[in-house]
N, C-alpha and C positions, 0 to 999 in steps of 0.2 A: 533735876532739868526744873526749867523756869517753866511755870504754867502763867499763861496769860488768865486773868480774870475779864471775863468776857461782861459783865457788869459793870466791871469799872473802867473799859475801855471806851474812852471820850476823848473827841478831837475837840479842844476848846476854839473859842473865837479867834484865837490869836495862831491858830494852825498849827499848834501844839497837842500831843496827848498829854492827858492829865497823870500825873506820876501813879503807878501801881505798880503790882508785883508782875512781873515780868516784862515790865515796859524800863528801858533807861533813855535819858536823855542825853545825847551826846553832840552841841553844836559842833557844825565846821564852818570854817572861816569860807568856805567854797560857794557861795553863793551870792546870787544879787538879784534885785528887784525883776518883777516878770514888767513884759511891757503894757502901758496903763490900758484897762478895758481889755486886756486880754482875757476869755474865759477859762477855767482850769477845767477840760473835759475829756483828758485822754490817762488812764493807768499806763504805767509801762512794768514790765516784771524782766528783771534780770536774774543772772547768779554770778557770783562772784565767790573767788577764795583765794589767800595768801598766806603762802606762795600756793600755786596752783594746783590742786586738788589735796589741800591740805586744810584741814579743820578742826583747827583749835589756835589757841592764842589771839591777841586782838589786832593783829594786823591790819585787819580790815579798817578797824575803829582808829587805830593810829593814824593809817593812809588816809581816811578821808578827813582827818583833824591836820594834816600836813606836821604830823609827828613822829611817823614810819620813821626805823634805822634802817635805810637803807643796806648799810655793810651788815644787817642781822643776817642775810641770807643772801648768794650769790644773784637768785634770780630777780632781785631787787631792783637790781640795776638796770633792767627794762622800766621802770616807772618812775628813775630819778626825774625831779622837776614836775611830774605831773601831777595838778592838781584838778581833783574830781570830786563827786559828792553824789548821793541820792540823797532824797527824805527817808526812806526806813531802809532797816538789815533787818534779815528775820533770821537768827542764827540756827544751826542744828537742832538746839534744844528748845526752841520755838521762842527765844529771847527777843523781844522788840526792841531794837534801838533807831532812836529817831535823830538824825543829824541836822536838817533844815525842816521850818514851820513851811506847810504845805501850802503856805500865803506865798512864798518866796519863791524863787526858781534856783533848783538841784542844778546840779553840772551834770548828768548822769548820760545825757540820749547821744550827745556827739551830732555830726552830720545825718540829719534825720528826715524822715518824710512821712506822713499820716494823711492818705487821699489828697495830695498835692499842698499839703501844708508843711512849710517847712520850719527847722527848727524846731523839735517838739519840746525841749525845753524849756519854751515858751509858754506852752499851755498843758504841760504834762506832770504828772505825781510818777516820782521811781519808787519803785522796792526792789532790794536787793535781796535774793534767798541766798543764803551760804552752801555753795554748793558748785557743780560742775557740769558739761556737758557729758560727764561719762558716769555718774551713777545716780540713783533715785535720791531725792529730796525725803524728808523724813515727815512720818505722821505729824510730830508736834507743829512743824513748819506750814502744814495745810492747814491745822487747825489755827496759828496765827494769824496767817493769811487772810483766813476767812473772817475771822474777829475783827482785824485790822482793816478789810474791805468794808463792812457792815460798817464800822466808823465814819471810814471815808465818804461812804455813800450817804451818811445822814448829812455830811458838811456841804459837799462839793457834788454837783453835776456831773459825774462822769459818762460819758456816752460810748466808750469804746474802750476795750480792757486788750491791750497787745503784747508781745515779749519783743523784746529789743532787735531780735531778729527778724519781726515784721515791718519796722520802723526803719531798719538800716539792712535790707537784705543784702546778704556779699559780702558784707565789711564783719556783719556779728550774728552768733550763730545761736545767745540763752537767749531766753534761758534752758534751750535744749532739748533733746529726744523724752528724756526723762522728767521733763514736767507735765505734771497730769493736768492738762488742760479740761478734761471733760470733769473730771473730780472737782477741780475748781471752779467750774461756771456751775456745778449743778446744787454746789452749797453756798452760793455767792448771793448776795443781796441784788445782783443784774440780771436783766432777761439773756438767753442764751445769742440772739441777736447782738450783744454791746463785744461777742468775743470771736476771736478770729475763726473763720472757716479753716482747719486745720489742712483743707487739702489746698491752699491756695495762702501764698505766702502775704498777702494782705487782705 
């Protein structure tokens, strides 16, 4: 299993993690620059599995790098021609894969709104948890998520942490009912008010 060395997890001035055990840099072409002067103050948590509910292989990485063999699984026809990315992926074993510098705009949120601010990609950082709406995430993933969160907090003044479901309600459901917000909040570098009120979609 891949274990992230907390002491080595550091976000460099260019927005990329310092190479370390349990960290893979896999640059994606699916990004662009943020609007000038836009603060980066929102963290968005997602889940993803390709094919759905399958947690093996490198399909997610290939997808975010536009290298996915669409013919390798019938379901992939649903995402033919789709170009998306996130800043980070946390795999089931805790490995962290970074695709886009946190200074740049990854294409993860789509049509979205956070307290009246549209196009959340402009001002957010996106983390994908390898998983689904139908099963718990792994302890190793929460460990890596909290270590990554610490590195992000040291570099970016993030004021809110939300799920994709909170910024695109009715359109998205991730990270889903099995994501343990309370456990994440209690071990994160941010105060509890930064997290969603789980009784309220936003």
